[in-house]
C-alpha positions in Angstrom: 9.7 -8.6 -3.1 12.0 -8.1 -6.2 9.2 -5.9 -8.1 8.9 -2.9 -6.7 4.5 -3.1 -5.5 2.9 0.0 -4.2 0.0 -1.1 -1.6 -1.5 0.2 1.5 -1.5 2.2 3.8 -0.9 2.9 7.6 -3.1 4.7 10.0 -2.5 6.0 13.5 -4.8 7.2 16.3 -4.1 8.3 19.7 -6.5 9.1 22.3 -4.9 10.8 25.5 -7.1 10.0 28.4 -5.2 12.3 31.2 -4.9 16.1 31.1 -1.9 17.5 29.5 -0.5 18.4 33.0 -0.1 14.8 33.7 2.2 14.0 30.6 3.9 17.1 31.6 4.6 15.7 34.8 5.1 11.8 34.3 7.2 12.1 31.1 8.3 15.7 31.3 6.7 17.1 28.6 3.2 18.3 26.8 4.0 17.2 23.5 3.8 13.4 24.8 1.1 12.8 22.1 2.7 14.6 19.2 5.7 12.7 19.9 4.3 9.3 20.1 2.1 9.9 16.7 5.8 10.8 14.9 7.3 7.6 16.2 4.0 5.2 15.3 4.0 7.1 11.4 7.9 6.4 11.2 7.2 2.8 12.5 4.8 2.3 9.6 6.5 4.3 7.1 6.9 0.8 5.3 3.2 1.3 4.8 3.6 4.5 2.7 6.5 6.6 1.7 4.7 9.0 -1.0 2.7 10.9 1.2 1.8 11.4 5.0 -0.8 13.3 7.1 -1.4 14.6 10.8 -4.7 16.0 12.4 -4.9 16.7 15.9 -7.9 18.0 17.9 -7.9 20.3 21.2 -11.0 19.4 23.5 -12.9 22.2 25.8 -11.2 25.1 23.3 -13.6 28.3 23.6 -15.5 30.3 20.5 -12.8 31.8 18.5 -10.3 29.5 19.6 -8.4 26.5 16.9 -9.1 23.5 17.8 -8.5 21.6 14.8 -5.1 21.0 13.3 -4.1 19.8 10.1 -0.8 19.0 8.1 -0.2 17.1 5.1 2.9 16.4 2.8 3.8 14.6 -0.5 7.4 15.4 -0.3 10.2 13.0 -1.1 10.6 12.3 2.9 6.6 13.3 4.0 6.8 12.2 7.7 10.1 14.1 8.2 8.4 17.1 6.2 5.5 17.3 8.4 6.7 17.0 11.4 9.4 19.2 10.5 6.5 21.9 10.3 5.0 21.0 13.5 8.3 21.5 15.1 9.0 24.9 13.5 5.3 25.8 14.2 5.6 25.2 18.0 9.1 27.0 18.5 8.1 29.6 17.0 5.3 29.5 19.9 7.7 28.9 22.6 10.1 32.0 21.3 7.1 34.4 21.0 5.7 33.7 24.3 9.1 32.7 27.0 7.9 30.4 29.8 4.5 29.5 28.2 5.8 25.8 28.9 5.0 26.2 32.6 1.7 27.2 31.7 -0.2 24.0 30.2 -3.4 25.6 29.4 -1.9 28.7 27.7 0.5 26.6 25.9 -2.6 24.1 24.6 -4.2 27.5 23.5 -1.5 29.2 21.8 0.6 26.2 20.0 -0.7 24.4 17.4 -1.2 20.5 17.2 -1.2 20.3 20.9 -3.8 18.4 22.3 -5.5 15.3 23.4 -6.6 13.6 20.0 -4.1 12.7 17.1 -4.6 11.1 13.9 -1.3 9.9 11.4 -1.7 8.6 8.0 1.3 7.6 5.6 0.1 6.2 2.0 1.5 5.1 -1.4 0.0 6.9 -4.2 -1.9 4.6 -6.9 -1.9 5.0 -10.5 0.1 7.9 -10.3 -2.4 10.2 -8.1 -0.1 11.5 -5.5 -0.9 15.0 -5.5 -1.4 17.1 -1.7 -5.4 16.7 -2.2 -5.2 13.3 -2.2 -3.3 13.0 0.8 -5.1 12.1 4.2 -6.2 12.8 6.3 -9.3 14.7 4.7 -11.4 17.3 6.7 -15.1 18.2 6.1 -15.3 21.5 7.8 -18.4 23.3 9.3 -18.9 26.4 11.5 -20.5 23.3 14.3 -18.0 21.8 16.2 -19.7 18.5 16.2 -19.9 18.2 12.5 -16.3 18.7 11.7 -15.0 15.3 10.2 -11.6 14.4 9.9 -11.2 10.6 8.3 -8.3 8.9 7.2 -8.1 5.1 6.1 -6.3 2.1 4.4 -9.0 0.9 2.2 -10.3 0.8 -1.2 -13.7 0.1 -2.5 -15.1 -2.0 -5.2 -18.3 0.2 -5.7 -17.4 3.8 -6.1 -19.8 4.5 -8.6 -22.8 2.9 -6.5 -21.3 4.8 -3.4 -21.3 8.2 -5.7 -24.4 7.9 -7.0 -26.0 7.4 -3.5 -24.7 10.6 -2.7 -26.1 12.4 -5.8 -29.5 10.4 -4.4 -29.1 12.1 -0.8 -29.2 15.3 -2.8 -25.6 16.0 -2.5 -23.3 17.3 -5.5 -19.8 15.5 -4.2 -16.4 17.3 -6.1 -14.6 14.1 -6.9 -15.6 10.5 -7.7 -12.9 9.1 -5.1 -13.3 6.4 -2.7 -12.1 8.6 0.1 -14.2 11.5 -0.8 -17.5 9.7 -1.1 -16.7 7.9 2.2 -16.3 11.3 4.1 -19.3 12.4 2.8 -21.7 9.5 3.4 -20.5 9.9 7.2 -21.1 13.3 7.2 -24.0 13.4 5.9 -25.5 11.0 8.7 -23.1 13.1 11.2 -25.3 16.1 10.0 -28.9 14.5 10.3 -28.0 12.5 13.9 -26.6 16.2 15.3 -30.1 18.0 13.5 -32.0 15.5 15.5 -30.4 15.8 18.5 -30.6 19.4 18.4 -34.5 19.4 17.8 -34.9 16.7 20.5 -32.7 19.3 22.9 -34.8 22.4 21.7 -37.9 20.4 23.0 -36.7 19.4 26.5 -36.3 23.1 26.9 -32.6 23.5 26.0 -31.2 27.0 24.4 -29.1 26.6 21.4 -25.7 27.3 23.6 -26.8 24.6 26.0 -27.7 22.5 23.4 -24.1 21.8 22.2 -22.3 19.9 24.9 -25.5 17.8 25.3 -24.8 16.6 21.9 -21.7 15.6 22.4 -22.7 13.4 25.0 -25.8 12.0 23.4 -24.0 11.5 19.8 -24.3 7.7 18.9 -21.2 6.9 16.4 -22.3 3.4 16.0 -25.6 4.5 14.8 -23.9 6.9 12.5 -21.3 4.0 11.3 -24.2 1.7 10.5 -26.0 3.9 8.6 -22.9 4.7 6.1 -21.6 1.8 5.7 -24.4 -0.1 4.5 -23.5 -0.5 1.1 -19.6 0.1 1.6 -18.0 -3.3 -0.7 -14.2 -3.1 0.2 -11.6 -3.6 2.6 -10.7 -1.0 5.0 -9.4 0.0 7.9 -11.6 3.7 8.8 -10.4 6.1 11.0 -12.4 9.2 11.8 -12.5 12.1 14.6 -15.2 14.5 15.1 -14.5 18.2 16.2 -15.8 18.1 19.8 -13.8 15.1 20.1 -15.1 11.8 19.6 -13.3 9.6 17.5 -13.2 5.7 15.9 -11.9 3.4 13.8 -14.3 0.6 11.9 -12.9 -2.5 10.3 -14.5 -4.5 7.6 -16.5 -7.2 7.7 -14.1 -9.6 6.3 -11.1 -8.3 8.1 -9.3 -7.7 5.1 -7.5 -4.4 6.2 -5.5 -5.1 9.7 -6.3 -3.3 12.5 -4.7 -3.2 16.3 -5.3 -1.4 19.5 -4.4 -0.8 22.9 -5.8 0.9 25.9 -4.8 1.7 29.4 -5.5 4.4 32.2 -3.5 6.5 30.1 -4.0 6.2 26.4 -6.0 4.3 23.7 -4.2 3.6 20.8 -5.1 2.3 17.2 -2.3 1.4 14.6 -2.3 -1.0 11.0 0.2 -3.2 12.7 0.5 -4.7 16.4 4.3 -4.2 16.7 4.3 -0.5 16.5 2.1 -0.5 19.5 4.2 -2.2 21.4 7.6 -1.1 20.5 6.4 3.0 20.9 4.1 2.4 24.2 6.7 -0.8 25.5 3.7 -3.3 25.5 3.8 -6.9 25.6 2.2 -8.5 22.9 -0.8 -10.3 24.3 -1.6 -6.3 25.7 -2.1 -5.4 22.3 -5.2 -6.6 20.5 -6.9 -7.3 17.3 -10.0 -5.3 16.4 -12.4 -7.8 15.3 -13.9 -7.7 11.5 -17.0 -5.0 10.8 -16.2 -4.2 14.7 -15.5 -0.4 15.9 -13.6 1.0 18.3 -15.0 4.3 19.5 -14.0 6.9 21.8 -16.4 9.3 23.2 -15.1 13.0 24.2 -15.3 12.3 27.9 -12.8 9.2 27.0 -15.1 6.4 27.8 -14.1 3.8 25.2 -16.4 1.2 23.4 -15.9 -1.9 20.7 -19.2 -2.8 19.1 -20.2 -4.6 15.9 -21.0 -2.2 13.2 -21.7 -4.7 9.9 -22.6 -8.4 10.0 -18.8 -10.0 9.7 -18.7 -12.4 6.9 -16.4 -15.0 6.6 -12.7 -14.0 7.8 -10.1 -13.2 4.8 -7.3 -11.6 6.6 -4.8 -10.3 3.3 -2.1 -12.7 3.3 0.1 -10.4 1.7 -0.1 -8.8 4.9 1.9 -11.7 6.2 3.8 -12.6 3.2 5.9 -8.8 2.7 3.5 -5.9 3.7 3.8 -5.6 7.3 6.8 -5.6 9.5 8.3 -8.5 10.2 9.1 -8.0 13.9 5.7 -9.2 14.3 5.9 -12.4 16.7 3.2 -14.1 14.6 4.5 -12.5 11.3 7.9 -13.9 12.0 7.0 -17.3 12.6 4.7 -17.3 9.4 7.0 -16.2 7.1 9.5 -18.8 8.8 7.0 -21.2 8.1 6.7 -20.2 4.5 10.4 -20.8 3.8 10.2 -24.0 5.2 7.2 -25.7 3.4 9.2 -25.3 0.3 12.0 -27.5 0.8 10.1 -30.2 -1.1 9.8 -28.7 -4.2 13.5 -27.2 -3.6 15.3 -30.8 -3.3 12.8 -31.9 -6.4 14.6 -29.1 -8.5 18.1 -29.7 -7.5 17.6 -33.5 -7.9 18.2 -33.3 -4.0 22.4 -32.2 -4.3 22.1 -30.3 -1.7 26.1 -30.6 -1.3 26.4 -28.7 -4.6 23.8 -25.7 -4.1 24.3 -22.6 -2.8 21.1 -21.2 -0.7 20.5 -17.2 -0.9 17.6 -14.8 -0.6 16.5 -11.4 -2.5 15.4 -8.8 -1.7 16.6 -8.1 2.3 12.7 -8.3 2.7 13.0 -12.3 2.1 15.4 -12.8 4.6 13.1 -14.2 7.2 11.7 -17.0 4.6 15.5 -17.6 4.1 15.8 -18.7 7.4 12.7 -21.1 7.6 14.0 -22.5 4.4 17.5 -22.9 5.5 16.2 -24.7 8.9 14.3 -27.4 7.3 17.3 -28.1 4.8 19.3 -28.5 8.2 16.5 -30.9 9.5 16.7 -32.7 6.3 20.2 -33.2 6.3 20.1 -34.2 9.8 17.9 -37.0 9.0 20.4 -38.1 6.1 22.9 -38.1 8.0 21.2 -40.2 10.7 19.9 -42.9 8.4 23.7 -42.9 6.9 25.2 -43.5 10.2 22.6 -46.3 11.1 23.1 -47.7 7.6 26.9 -48.0 7.7 26.9 -49.4 11.4 30.3 -51.1 12.0 31.7 -49.9 8.4 31.5 -46.7 9.7 35.0 -45.0 9.4 36.3 -41.8 10.9 36.7 -39.9 7.6 33.2 -41.4 6.6 31.7 -39.9 9.8 33.9 -36.6 9.1 32.6 -36.5 5.6 29.0 -36.8 6.5 29.0 -34.6 9.8 30.5 -31.6 7.6 27.3 -31.8 5.2 25.8 -28.5 5.5 23.5 -25.7 3.6 26.0 -23.7 1.7 24.3 -20.0 2.6 26.0 -16.9 0.8 25.0 -13.5 0.4 24.9 -13.7 -3.1 23.4 -10.3 -3.9 23.5 -7.3 -3.0 20.6 -4.1 -4.0 22.4 -0.7 -4.7 19.8 1.5 -2.8 20.8 4.2 -4.5 20.6 3.8 -8.4 17.4 5.2 -9.9 16.1 4.0 -13.1 15.9 8.0 -13.8 16.2 7.5 -18.0 12.7 7.1 -19.8 14.2 5.7 -23.1 13.5 2.1 -23.1 16.9 0.4 -24.2 18.5 2.9 -22.0 16.3 1.9 -18.7 16.4 -2.1 -19.1 20.2 -1.5 -19.0 20.1 0.5 -15.9 17.6 -2.1 -14.5 19.7 -4.9 -15.2 22.3 -3.5 -12.4 20.3 -2.5 -9.5 21.4 -5.7 -7.9 25.1 -6.5 -7.9 26.8 -9.7 -7.0 29.4 -11.1 -4.7 31.7 -13.1 -6.9 33.5 -16.1 -6.3 30.3 -17.0 -3.9 29.0 -19.9 -6.4 30.8 -22.2 -8.6 30.2 -23.7 -12.1 28.6 -26.9 -11.0 26.5 -25.7 -8.5 22.7 -25.1 -8.4 21.8 -21.5 -6.9 18.8 -21.3 -5.0 17.4 -17.7 -4.4 14.0 -17.2 -2.4 12.1 -14.4 -2.9 8.7 -13.0 -1.3 6.7 -13.0 -4.2 6.7 -12.7 -7.8 4.3 -10.3 -9.4 5.5 -9.0 -12.6 8.8 -10.7 -13.2 10.0 -7.8 -15.0 13.3 -7.2 -12.2 13.7 -10.8 -12.4 13.9 -11.0 -16.1 15.6 -7.7 -16.7 17.8 -7.7 -13.5 18.6 -10.7 -11.2 18.3 -13.6 -13.7 21.0 -11.8 -15.5 23.5 -10.8 -12.8 23.1 -14.2 -11.3 24.0 -15.5 -14.5 27.3 -14.1 -14.2 28.3 -16.2 -11.5 27.9 -19.1 -13.9 26.1 -21.5 -11.9 24.8 -24.7 -13.7 21.0 -23.8 -12.4 19.0 -20.9 -11.2 16.3 -21.8 -9.2 14.3 -18.5 -8.2 11.8 -19.6 -5.4 8.7 -17.4 -4.4 7.3 -17.9 -1.0 4.1 -16.7 -2.3 2.0 -18.5 -4.8 1.4 -17.6 -8.3 -0.4 -14.1 -8.3 -3.2 -14.5 -10.9 -5.8 -12.1 -10.3 -5.9 -8.2 -9.5 -6.5 -7.2 -6.3 -9.4 -4.4 -5.3 -8.8 -3.8 -1.9 -5.5 -1.8 -1.5 -2.9 -3.4 -3.0 -1.6 -1.7 -6.7 -2.3 -4.9 -8.9 -5.1 -3.8 -10.8 -4.2 -4.9 -14.2 -3.8 -8.7 -15.3 -1.7 -8.1 -18.2 1.0 -6.8 -16.0 1.1 -10.5 -14.2 3.1 -12.9 -15.2 1.6 -16.1 -14.4 -1.4 -14.3 -16.8 0.7 -14.0 -19.4 2.3 -17.5 -19.0 -1.5 -19.1 -19.1 -2.2 -17.0 -22.4 1.0 -18.2 -23.7 -0.1 -21.9 -22.9 -3.1 -21.3 -24.5 -1.4 -20.0 -27.8 0.6 -22.9 -27.6 -2.1 -25.6 -27.7 -4.0 -23.8 -30.3 -6.6 -22.6 -27.6 -6.7 -18.9 -27.4 -10.2 -18.7 -29.1 -11.0 -19.3 -25.3 -10.0 -15.8 -24.5 -12.8 -14.6 -26.8 -15.3 -16.8 -24.8 -14.7 -15.8 -21.5 -14.4 -12.1 -22.6 -18.3 -12.4 -23.8 -19.1 -14.0 -20.5 -17.6 -11.4 -18.7 -19.4 -8.9 -21.0 -22.8 -10.5 -20.1 -22.8 -10.0 -16.5 -22.1 -6.2 -16.8 -25.4 -5.5 -15.9 -25.7 -8.2 -13.2 -25.9 -7.2 -9.5 -22.7 -8.0 -7.9 -24.0 -10.9 -5.9 -24.8 -12.8 -9.1 -21.3 -12.1 -10.8 -19.3 -14.9 -11.4 -15.4 -15.3 -11.6 -15.0 -16.6 -15.4 -11.3 -16.1 -15.5 -11.0 -19.1 -13.6 -12.1 -21.2 -16.4 -8.9 -20.3 -18.2 -6.5 -21.1 -15.4 -7.9 -24.5 -15.1 -7.1 -25.7 -18.0 -3.0 -26.1 -16.6 -1.6 -27.1 -13.6 0.4 -24.9 -11.3 3.5 -27.2 -12.4 2.3 -26.4 -16.1 2.2 -22.5 -15.4 5.2 -22.6 -13.4 7.6 -24.1 -16.4 5.9 -21.4 -18.8 7.0 -18.5 -16.5 10.3 -19.8 -16.2 10.5 -19.9 -20.2 9.4 -16.3 -20.2 11.5 -14.7 -17.9 14.8 -17.0 -18.8 16.1 -14.7 -21.8 18.3 -16.5 -24.4 21.7 -14.5 -22.9 21.0 -16.7 -19.6 23.5 -19.6 -19.8 22.2 -21.4 -16.8 18.9 -23.8 -16.5 16.2 -21.6 -14.9 13.7 -23.1 -12.8 11.0 -20.6 -10.9 8.9 -22.4 -8.0 6.2 -20.8 -6.5 4.5 -21.7 -3.2 1.4 -23.8 -2.8 -1.9 -22.3 -1.9 -2.4 -25.0 0.5 1.1 -24.5 2.0 -0.2 -20.7 2.5 -2.9 -21.7 4.7 -0.7 -23.7 6.8 1.9 -21.2 7.4 -1.1 -18.2 7.8 -3.8 -19.9 9.5 -5.1 -16.9 10.3 -5.3 -14.9 7.7 -6.8 -16.8 4.5 -7.3 -13.9 2.3 -6.1 -15.6 -1.0 -8.1 -13.8 -3.7 -5.1 -12.7 -5.7 -3.8 -16.4 -5.7 -7.3 -18.3 -6.2 -9.6 -15.8 -7.5 -12.0 -16.7 -4.6 -12.9 -12.7 -3.6 -14.1 -12.3 0.1 -16.5 -9.4 -0.7 -19.2 -9.6 -3.8 -17.3 -6.8 -5.7 -14.4 -8.4 -6.4 -15.6 -10.8 -9.2 -17.2 -7.9 -11.0 -13.9 -6.1 -10.3 -11.8 -9.1 -11.8 -14.4 -9.7 -15.1 -13.9 -5.6 -15.6 -10.2 -6.2 -15.6 -10.6 -9.3 -18.2 -12.8 -7.0 -20.4 -10.2 -3.9 -20.0 -7.3 -6.2 -21.0 -9.4 -7.9 -24.1 -10.1 -4.5 -25.4 -6.2 -3.0 -24.8 -8.1 -0.7 -22.0 -5.4 0.4 -19.8 -7.7 1.8 -16.8 -7.8 0.7 -13.7 -10.7 -1.9 -13.1 -12.0 -0.6 -10.1 
């Protein structure tokens, strides 16, 4: 993606099912769990590089012995920083206690972070909030082991105000109106309630307070806690949690918006945001890693018993298609094929743009994350050329000379590495004119790779704001003096804000929205903007389920091609000499390429939860009023 777009988070959870001595004997280290967690977090660093956190729980520790450890960082390399701290603390313990590694129980008691249950989290900060207090996991402390709660998630809720008020109705006084805090406190409330009820039951059965503690751990019903806690949640989430005594869970939202995968054998239970992370770190086959069903939770009791139960009635599955287009690592077997299909399906539009002139066209990609879609586009081009060659040979028949045959057989897509990103270049100057000049040089070009008579076809993952295209890529590509620059987006036009974890909250930032407004002005229909604003305002007091997305009415006035043409005009500044054409994937072809992940609300405005329509309307109200606040 050429535009910088912060997004999503990554979660990782590991439960060791054997005693630590087992891993020491089989793998040569009692630090097996810590090492695996480091790898899982590093393999998901693409999901978040602004902050990282780690937490561990030691099972069956005595009173006065530390059983929860947590470390978080918001430094430049947060994963390396937290594991540097962990390594330093462990080495300090080993230095002070020579030979301790031979006594695993003593090592567990004295060395921090060594345990049986681990949670990791990587995050991107949103809207400038990246203080250490915002970094997961979050810890809710209590002197009762069962009431300690650690939470981390890949999520965003659309109804934070409602959830905040629900806590107040319960008699709580939350310290902050943030979705992470409200979620943790909600789970914590019902955890406290169940622990209290279980203690009363056990007291009636004749158990003392000390005797009741382990029995509470056995009887604690995680599914019941999650059902009550999540009753009013509206959003996309993969929520992970650990209780102080050793129970753990991961809950996925009912529409399956946020991804969650798990693996279990007789040694470990593992959960992560991406399948290839588990495959690589634990060296297991594709089919051994399962996807957690929407609305379900995987729950691991202290004794290691693992169950998967439905917690919330599933909605229509609307798994995030942006995961497939861009966010997730392309090493996933399914995602790799889907991204190739995204490129393949764009060829008819490309051929139309270049008038079928493949011979005088150069194909490339920008940035590197678009490489897989590029392969699909090139393979489909080769397939198209093979058909052209076949038809030509059949048509020529006996008239086909050796020279003609050699010429037609030599025809193939011209592939060049046209753009190179300077990863070290940073636009650190805040002055607008200076920054624009720096942005224009973020990408360099391979001179001599394109002739003046050529079309230059560049594929990108998606075009969100169009800023980098306008300020950098198009200007750099124009230096090669092509006849025409065709920028191809493997994603459809991004028209609506996301409210489930991707940093796309303001409508006016989206180039497709700006193009639609420009068309309205040209056609003397801009008064419709005020009409839609009034309709959005009229819904502010309605229940979420009754709210409609009126912004759709403005887009419906124009065809996809009309908006694409206007985007091309907006992004091609007067200084560009080449003709510019910007092509977007169709929603229909997106669904063909990614048939299991049909979440497309940022393209269609069809939000999978009731809170989505309220968010888009609020975003439109903010735009109309010039309010720069987030819409959720």
